[in-house]
C-alpha positions in Angstrom: 106.0 141.6 201.5 102.8 143.3 200.4 101.0 144.9 203.3 97.3 144.7 203.9 95.4 147.8 202.7 94.3 150.1 205.5 90.6 149.4 204.7 91.1 145.6 204.7 93.1 145.8 208.0 90.3 147.8 209.6 87.7 145.3 208.5 89.7 142.4 209.7 90.4 144.1 213.1 86.8 144.9 213.6 85.9 141.3 212.6 88.5 140.0 215.1 87.2 142.2 217.9 83.7 140.9 217.4 84.9 137.3 217.3 87.1 137.8 220.3 83.9 137.4 222.3 84.1 133.8 221.3 87.8 132.8 221.6 89.3 131.0 218.6 90.3 127.3 218.9 93.7 127.9 217.2 95.6 131.0 216.0 98.8 131.3 213.9 100.7 134.5 214.5 103.9 136.2 213.2 103.5 134.5 209.8 103.5 135.5 206.2 100.0 134.4 205.3 99.6 134.2 201.6 95.8 134.3 201.4 95.8 133.7 197.6 92.5 135.7 197.4 91.7 137.5 194.2 93.7 140.5 195.4 96.7 138.5 196.4 96.7 139.9 199.9 99.3 139.0 202.5 98.4 138.9 206.2 100.3 138.3 209.5 98.0 135.9 211.3 94.9 133.6 211.0 92.4 132.4 213.4 90.5 129.1 213.3 87.2 128.3 215.0 85.9 124.8 214.6 86.7 123.6 211.1 86.7 127.1 209.5 88.8 130.2 209.3 87.3 132.8 211.6 89.6 135.8 210.9 92.6 136.8 208.9 94.6 139.9 209.8 97.4 141.4 211.9 99.2 139.5 214.7 97.9 142.1 217.1 94.3 141.7 216.1 94.3 137.9 215.9 96.2 137.6 219.2 93.2 139.3 220.8 91.1 136.3 219.9 93.1 133.9 222.1 91.3 132.5 225.1 92.4 130.2 227.9 92.0 127.1 225.7 93.2 128.6 222.4 96.3 126.9 220.9 98.7 129.6 219.7 101.3 128.8 217.0 104.1 131.3 216.5 105.2 130.9 212.9 108.4 132.8 213.4 107.9 134.6 210.0 107.3 131.5 208.1 105.1 131.2 205.0 101.5 130.0 205.6 99.4 128.9 202.6 96.1 127.2 201.9 96.5 123.4 201.9 97.7 121.9 198.7 95.1 120.1 196.5 96.4 117.4 194.2 94.1 117.3 191.2 95.1 113.8 190.0 96.2 110.9 192.2 95.8 107.2 192.6 95.5 107.1 196.3 95.6 103.4 197.1 98.5 103.0 194.7 100.4 105.5 196.9 99.7 103.4 199.9 100.7 100.3 197.9 104.1 101.8 197.1 104.8 102.4 200.8 104.0 98.8 201.4 106.7 97.7 198.9 110.4 97.2 199.0 112.3 100.2 200.5 115.5 100.7 198.5 116.5 104.1 199.9 119.4 102.7 202.0 121.0 100.7 199.1 124.5 101.9 198.5 125.7 99.7 195.5 124.4 97.8 192.5 125.1 94.5 194.4 123.0 95.6 197.4 120.3 96.6 194.9 120.2 93.2 193.3 120.3 91.5 196.7 117.3 93.4 198.0 115.3 92.4 194.9 116.4 88.8 195.2 115.3 88.6 198.9 111.8 89.6 198.1 111.7 87.4 194.9 112.4 84.3 197.0 109.2 84.7 199.1 107.0 85.8 196.2 105.0 83.2 194.2 105.7 83.2 190.4 103.8 85.9 188.5 103.4 88.2 191.5 104.5 91.8 190.9 107.5 93.0 192.9 107.3 96.7 193.6 109.9 99.0 195.2 110.8 102.6 195.7 113.6 105.0 196.8 116.7 103.8 194.9 119.2 106.6 194.0 122.2 105.7 192.0 123.9 108.9 193.1 124.3 107.3 196.5 125.9 104.2 195.1 129.5 103.1 194.8 130.0 103.2 191.9 127.4 105.8 190.9 126.1 104.1 187.9 122.5 103.8 186.6 121.0 100.4 187.0 119.7 98.3 184.1 117.4 95.4 183.8 120.5 93.2 183.6 120.9 93.7 187.4 117.6 92.0 188.1 116.6 89.8 185.2 118.5 86.7 186.3 117.2 86.9 189.9 113.6 87.5 188.9 112.9 85.3 185.9 109.2 84.6 186.8 108.2 87.9 188.5 107.6 91.3 186.9 109.6 94.0 188.8 108.9 97.7 188.9 110.9 99.9 191.3 110.7 103.7 191.5 113.7 106.0 191.6 113.9 108.4 194.6 112.9 111.3 192.3 109.6 109.6 191.5 110.0 110.3 187.7 111.6 107.1 186.5 111.4 103.4 187.2 113.5 100.3 186.6 111.7 97.3 185.3 112.9 93.8 184.3 112.3 91.9 181.1 109.3 90.1 182.4 107.5 93.4 183.0 108.6 94.8 179.6 107.2 91.8 177.8 103.7 92.5 179.1 103.2 95.4 176.7 104.5 96.1 173.2 107.5 98.5 173.4 105.9 100.8 170.8 102.9 101.4 173.0 105.2 102.6 175.8 106.7 105.5 173.9 105.2 108.9 173.6 108.7 110.4 173.3 112.1 108.9 172.9 112.9 109.7 176.5 110.1 107.6 177.8 112.0 104.3 177.1 115.7 104.5 177.7 117.8 102.4 175.2 121.4 101.3 175.0 123.8 101.8 172.1 122.3 98.8 170.3 118.7 100.2 170.7 117.7 97.7 173.3 115.6 99.0 176.2 117.7 99.3 179.4 114.7 98.8 181.7 114.5 102.5 182.7 111.1 104.0 181.9 109.7 107.5 182.3 106.5 109.5 181.7 103.9 107.8 179.6 105.8 104.5 179.6 105.3 104.2 183.4 101.6 105.0 183.1 101.0 102.4 180.4 102.9 99.6 182.2 101.4 100.4 185.6 98.0 99.6 184.3 99.1 96.0 184.2 99.7 95.9 187.9 96.7 94.1 189.6 94.8 96.2 192.1 95.3 95.3 195.8 92.6 93.1 197.4 89.7 95.1 198.7 90.6 94.1 202.3 93.9 95.9 201.9 92.4 99.2 200.8 91.6 100.8 204.2 95.2 100.3 205.3 96.6 101.6 202.0 94.4 104.7 202.2 95.5 105.4 205.8 99.1 105.1 204.7 98.5 107.4 201.7 96.6 109.9 203.9 99.4 110.1 206.5 101.9 110.7 203.7 99.8 113.4 202.1 99.5 115.2 205.5 103.3 115.2 205.7 103.5 117.0 202.4 100.8 119.6 203.1 98.4 117.9 200.7 95.0 118.5 202.4 92.8 117.5 199.4 93.2 114.9 196.6 91.1 114.1 193.5 91.4 110.3 193.4 91.2 108.7 190.0 90.2 105.1 190.9 87.3 102.7 191.0 83.8 103.2 192.4 84.5 100.5 195.0 86.4 102.9 197.2 83.4 105.2 198.0 82.1 103.2 200.9 85.6 102.7 202.3 86.4 106.5 202.2 83.1 107.2 204.0 83.9 104.6 206.7 87.4 106.1 207.3 85.9 109.5 207.5 83.2 108.4 210.0 85.9 106.9 212.2 88.1 110.0 212.1 91.0 108.2 210.4 90.9 110.2 207.1 93.4 113.1 207.2 92.7 114.1 203.6 89.7 115.5 201.7 88.9 113.2 198.8 87.0 113.8 195.6 86.4 110.3 194.4 86.4 110.0 190.5 85.0 106.8 189.2 84.9 105.1 185.8 82.8 106.8 183.1 81.0 103.4 182.7 79.4 104.0 186.1 77.5 107.1 185.0 74.1 105.5 184.8 74.4 104.1 188.3 75.4 107.4 189.7 72.6 109.2 187.8 70.0 106.7 189.0 71.2 107.4 192.6 70.8 111.1 192.1 74.5 111.8 192.4 75.8 115.0 190.7 79.2 116.7 190.5 80.7 117.3 193.9 78.1 115.3 195.8 78.8 114.3 199.4 80.1 115.8 202.6 83.2 118.1 202.9 85.7 115.2 203.5 84.4 112.7 200.9 82.7 113.6 197.7 82.0 112.1 194.3 80.2 112.9 191.1 83.3 112.9 188.9 83.7 110.3 186.1 87.0 109.5 184.3 88.0 107.6 181.2 91.3 106.8 179.4 91.0 108.0 175.8 94.1 106.1 174.8 93.5 103.0 176.8 90.0 101.3 176.8 88.7 100.1 173.5 85.6 102.2 172.9 84.4 103.9 169.7 84.2 107.6 169.3 80.4 107.4 169.0 80.1 105.4 172.2 82.4 107.8 174.1 80.4 110.7 172.8 77.1 109.1 174.0 78.5 108.3 177.4 79.9 111.7 178.0 76.7 113.4 176.7 74.6 111.2 179.0 76.8 111.8 182.0 76.8 115.5 181.3 73.1 115.7 181.0 72.8 114.0 184.4 74.8 116.8 186.0 78.0 114.7 186.4 81.5 116.0 185.8 83.7 114.2 183.2 87.4 114.0 183.1 89.3 112.3 180.2 92.9 111.2 180.2 94.7 112.3 177.0 98.3 112.0 176.0 99.5 112.9 172.6 98.3 115.4 169.9 95.6 113.1 168.4 94.1 112.1 171.8 93.9 115.8 173.0 92.3 116.9 169.7 89.9 114.0 169.8 88.7 114.7 173.4 88.5 118.5 172.8 86.3 117.9 169.8 84.0 115.5 171.7 83.7 117.9 174.6 82.8 120.7 172.1 80.2 118.6 170.5 78.6 117.7 173.8 78.5 121.3 174.9 76.8 122.2 171.6 74.3 119.4 172.0 73.5 119.9 175.7 73.7 123.6 176.0 75.6 125.9 178.3 76.0 125.1 182.0 78.7 125.1 184.6 80.0 121.6 183.7 83.8 121.9 184.1 84.9 119.2 181.7 88.5 118.2 182.3 91.3 116.8 180.3 93.9 115.0 182.4 97.6 115.4 181.5 97.2 117.5 178.3 100.5 115.9 177.4 101.9 116.9 174.0 98.8 118.8 172.9 99.3 120.8 169.8 99.9 124.5 170.3 97.0 125.3 168.0 94.6 123.3 170.3 95.6 125.0 173.6 93.2 128.1 173.1 90.3 125.7 172.8 90.5 125.0 176.6 89.6 128.6 177.5 87.0 128.9 174.7 85.0 125.9 175.9 85.8 126.4 179.6 87.6 123.0 179.7 90.0 122.5 182.7 93.6 121.5 181.9 94.6 119.1 184.8 98.3 118.8 184.5 101.3 117.3 186.3 104.4 119.5 186.1 106.8 117.1 187.8 105.8 114.1 185.8 106.6 115.7 182.5 109.4 118.1 183.6 112.1 118.6 181.0 115.1 120.5 182.4 115.9 123.6 180.4 112.5 123.8 178.6 110.7 127.1 179.3 108.3 127.3 176.4 105.8 125.2 178.2 102.1 124.7 177.6 101.5 126.1 181.1 102.2 129.7 180.1 100.2 129.4 176.9 97.2 128.1 178.7 97.2 130.7 181.4 97.7 133.5 178.9 94.6 132.2 177.0 92.5 132.4 180.2 92.2 128.7 180.7 91.8 127.1 184.2 94.8 125.0 184.9 94.9 122.7 187.9 98.1 120.9 189.0 98.6 117.5 190.5 101.2 114.7 190.6 99.6 111.5 189.1 101.1 109.8 192.2 102.0 107.1 192.5 103.4 107.6 189.0 105.6 110.3 190.6 106.1 111.6 194.1 103.0 113.2 195.6 105.1 116.1 196.9 103.6 119.4 195.5 106.8 121.3 196.1 108.4 119.2 193.4 105.6 120.1 191.0 105.9 123.8 191.9 109.7 123.7 191.3 109.2 122.0 187.9 106.5 124.6 186.9 108.7 127.5 187.9 111.6 126.0 186.0 109.2 125.7 183.0 108.5 129.4 183.0 105.7 130.1 185.6 106.0 132.3 188.6 105.9 130.8 192.0 102.5 132.5 192.6 101.1 131.0 189.4 102.3 127.5 190.3 101.0 127.7 193.9 97.6 128.9 192.7 97.4 125.9 190.3 97.9 123.6 193.3 95.3 125.5 195.5 92.8 127.9 194.0 92.5 126.3 190.5 92.6 122.8 191.9 89.6 123.7 194.2 87.8 125.1 191.1 88.4 121.8 189.3 86.3 120.0 191.9 83.6 122.7 192.3 85.0 123.7 195.7 86.4 127.2 195.2 83.8 128.7 197.5 84.9 126.6 200.5 88.6 126.1 200.1 91.7 127.0 198.1 92.3 130.3 199.7 92.7 131.6 203.3 89.6 133.7 203.8 87.0 134.2 206.4 84.5 131.4 206.5 86.5 128.9 204.3 87.6 125.5 205.5 90.7 125.7 207.8 93.0 123.7 205.5 96.4 125.3 206.1 100.0 124.5 205.5 103.2 126.1 206.9 106.5 125.8 205.0 110.1 125.7 206.3 111.2 128.3 203.6 109.8 131.2 201.8 109.4 129.6 198.4 108.4 133.0 196.9 111.9 134.4 197.5 114.4 131.6 197.4 116.2 130.2 194.3 113.9 127.8 192.4 116.3 124.8 193.0 115.7 125.3 196.7 112.0 125.0 196.4 112.3 121.2 195.9 114.3 121.0 199.1 111.8 122.9 201.2 109.7 121.0 203.8 106.2 121.2 205.2 106.4 121.7 209.0 102.7 122.0 209.8 99.5 120.7 208.1 96.0 121.5 209.3 92.8 120.0 207.9 89.5 121.4 209.0 91.1 123.1 212.0 92.8 119.8 213.1 96.5 119.5 213.1 97.2 116.3 211.2 101.0 116.7 210.7 103.7 118.6 212.6 107.3 118.0 211.8 108.6 120.0 214.8 107.3 122.8 217.1 107.3 126.1 215.1 109.2 128.8 216.8 
C-alpha cells in the first residue's frame, strides 16, 4: 500500500486537529482509503461532517475528531472507495425487472417452463412477460434453454427473461417476430442459432437493446415504486450516482422522491434530444439542479429513430448553443463515424467551450476513429460487462485511454446487471488495470456529468459518497473481483446500505 507523503500527512493532521473542535458525524478508521485523487494517494481513515468529507488522513488523526455523538466504523483493513457512478442506466427498467418473475430458484427446464406458464395464465394476451435470474448451471440437466421451452405455453404473449449473468436473455417466438432478425445482429454472437441456422431464442448485446425498445414503458403511476426499488438495489451495489437515460416525464418524480428523503441515489436525468427547445426556454443548462437530482443532458439513438443527418445536426447544434449536454447512442462502425463527424461539425460551427459531448456504447467503432474522441474532447461512455468477450485483450478501452480520451463506465442496466464490480472485472480481463477501471466508474463518470469538482474522489470538501468492499480488488485475482461484495454504502454522509457490521 502506498503511504501518504509526510507533507500530506502533516496537512491532514493539522486539518483534523482544527476540525476536531467540531466533532465529525461519522468516521471510518483502519481502512485502505483509495482516494483516487490525481496523485493516487492512499489514506487510513476518513471523516464526514454533514453531507461532505471533512478530513482524510491517518487513523490516529481522524480518531481525534470523534465526539460523543460520532458514529465510528472500524473498516478492519478493508478497501474504501468513492461511490460508484454508473454513466448509463435505465433506472425505472431496473425497478421493472425486480417486479418481474424471479427464476433464480428454478432447478430444471421443467420448472422453468412451469414458472413461465403460471404467469402467462394470469396475463392478458399481448402483455409482455419479463423475468430474471435463471441459471442453467444450476439445472438438472445443465442445459441451455431455447424458445421451444416456452413457445407452446406463451403463444400470445412476448416473453423476455434475463439470465443470472445479466448478459443474455431468452425470448420466445412472439417476441422475436416483433423485429426483423437482421436488425438484431451487430455480431454473430448477438443472436444464437442452432445447427440449421434458426434462432434459438438466446440474445445478447445489441440484440437485447433493439428488442427491449419494443417493451412498453410502465404506467406513470408505477414509476415512483420502480425508482425506489432501483435505488435500493443501487445502494446494495455501492452505486451512489446514476446517469439515467429515460424520458423527460421522470424529472418531477425524481424531485418528489428527493424531497421526501426516499431517493438513495444521485440522478443525472438525461431526456430525449427532441426536448431541447423546452429545456432551453426554461433556462436549463448542463448539470442544472440540486446535488441529488439534476438534468440538462439530452440523448438520442443514432441507429434507432428515423431522422435525417441534417435534422440531427441542427438539433445537436441548437442544443449545444443553448448550453445543454448531448449524448448519442452509437453501435457499429458507421454509426460511430457518423456521430463523431456531426459532433466535429457542431464544434466547428459553435466554437470552443466545455461542452462534453458523449457517445454512448462506442461499440465496434473503427480503430482509426478512436483518436477522434480525444482530439474533440468527446467522452466515450462505455459498458464493459455488456460487451465483454472472454479472452479478448486488445480492447478499445486501452486505445482510448492511451490517446488521452475521457472514458466513463456504466452498465446499460437493465440490459445487464447494474453491479459495477462485474464491469470492473470485465474491463480488467480486457486489458485495463484495476485502478483504470475503477477510475472510469468514479472520477471519469463524474466528469461525464460535470461533477468532478464535487464527487468522484475522496477529498476534503467533496460529497461524502463512499463505498466499502469485502475484498481488496486491487490485489486479488481478477476472477474474484466479480465475487466481491459491497458491505457499506454512504450517500451524502447517510448510510443507505449495510450488509453487516464492519469489524
